[in-house]
Structure formats: C-alpha cells, structure tokens
C-alpha positions in Angstrom: -6.1 -121.9 -23.3 -7.2 -122.8 -19.7 -6.4 -120.3 -17.0 -6.2 -117.5 -19.7 -8.7 -114.3 -19.5 -8.5 -111.5 -22.0 -10.6 -108.4 -22.2 -10.6 -105.4 -24.7 -13.3 -102.8 -24.5 -13.2 -99.8 -27.0 -14.7 -96.7 -26.1 -15.8 -93.1 -27.3 -16.6 -90.7 -25.2 -18.1 -87.0 -26.2 -17.9 -84.3 -23.5 -19.9 -80.9 -23.6 -17.1 -79.3 -22.1 -13.4 -80.1 -20.9 -12.7 -78.9 -17.5 -9.4 -77.3 -17.1 -7.5 -76.6 -13.9 -5.8 -73.6 -13.1 -3.1 -73.8 -10.4 -2.7 -70.5 -9.6 -6.5 -69.7 -9.1 -6.8 -73.1 -7.5 -10.1 -73.8 -9.7 -11.5 -75.6 -12.5 -13.0 -73.6 -15.4 -15.2 -75.3 -18.4 -13.4 -75.6 -21.8 -14.3 -76.5 -25.1 -16.2 -79.8 -26.1 -13.8 -82.6 -26.8 -13.9 -86.2 -27.8 -11.7 -89.3 -26.6 -11.5 -92.5 -28.5 -9.5 -95.5 -27.2 -8.8 -99.1 -26.2 -8.1 -100.8 -23.1 -6.6 -104.2 -23.3 -6.3 -106.7 -20.2 -4.8 -110.1 -19.8 -4.5 -112.5 -17.1 -2.7 -116.1 -17.1 -2.1 -118.3 -14.1 0.1 -121.0 -15.4 0.9 -122.4 -11.8 -1.2 -122.4 -8.5 1.1 -119.8 -7.2 1.9 -117.7 -9.9 -0.2 -115.4 -12.0 0.7 -113.0 -14.7 -1.5 -109.8 -15.5 -0.7 -107.2 -18.3 -2.7 -104.1 -19.0 -2.7 -101.7 -21.9 -4.5 -98.6 -22.5 -4.5 -96.2 -25.6 -6.5 -93.0 -26.2 -6.6 -90.3 -28.7 -8.2 -87.1 -27.1 -8.7 -84.1 -29.1 -10.9 -80.9 -28.6 -14.2 -81.2 -30.8 -13.9 -78.1 -32.9 -11.5 -75.5 -33.9 -7.9 -75.3 -35.7 -6.5 -78.9 -35.7 -3.1 -77.6 -34.7 -4.3 -76.4 -31.3 -6.9 -79.2 -30.8 -4.7 -81.7 -28.7 -5.5 -82.3 -25.2 -1.9 -81.7 -23.4 -3.0 -83.5 -20.2 -4.4 -86.3 -21.9 -1.9 -89.5 -21.7 -1.6 -91.5 -25.1 -0.7 -94.9 -23.8 0.0 -96.7 -20.6 0.9 -100.2 -20.0 1.4 -102.6 -17.0 3.1 -105.7 -17.3 3.6 -109.2 -15.4 3.8 -109.3 -11.7 3.6 -112.4 -9.4 1.0 -112.7 -6.7 
C-alpha cells in the first residue's frame, strides 16, 4: 500500500540494578536487578498530500529478576501506552 509505513521492534532489557527515587530524601538509590520485555508498534499513513495519520503503541512487561514473584512487579512501570491519529 503506497504511503504506508509500519515499524515494530521487540526488546529485552536486562539491568544490573533498578534505580529507585526516594522523594523524601531527593535521591536515587540502587535496587535489585530487573528485566523488561516489550514491543513497540508505529504506523504512518498519508492518504492525501495534506493529511497524515500516525499511530503508536507500546507494551512492556517489567519485573525484578530475582525474588518472590508476588513482589517482583515494578510499580512505576507503565504496562501499555497508545497514541492515535492526528492530522498534520
């Protein structure tokens, strides 16, 4: 299909330590190792010279690498985000 662009990278990110921010102390401290897996999908379509539609989607699965599975969820991690069509 002409004027259509699609991209979709997959990723796995292994971190030796997850930095956590303590608002009371105003400092970041090192934490446990973590792993993040995810996908990002982006699409762009320009049906007319003056109209372009863009869409983005990202989903992640973030967990601490070791320890009890019930306490392994990274609370500040956003599981999914989207951005839909906008004219330019």
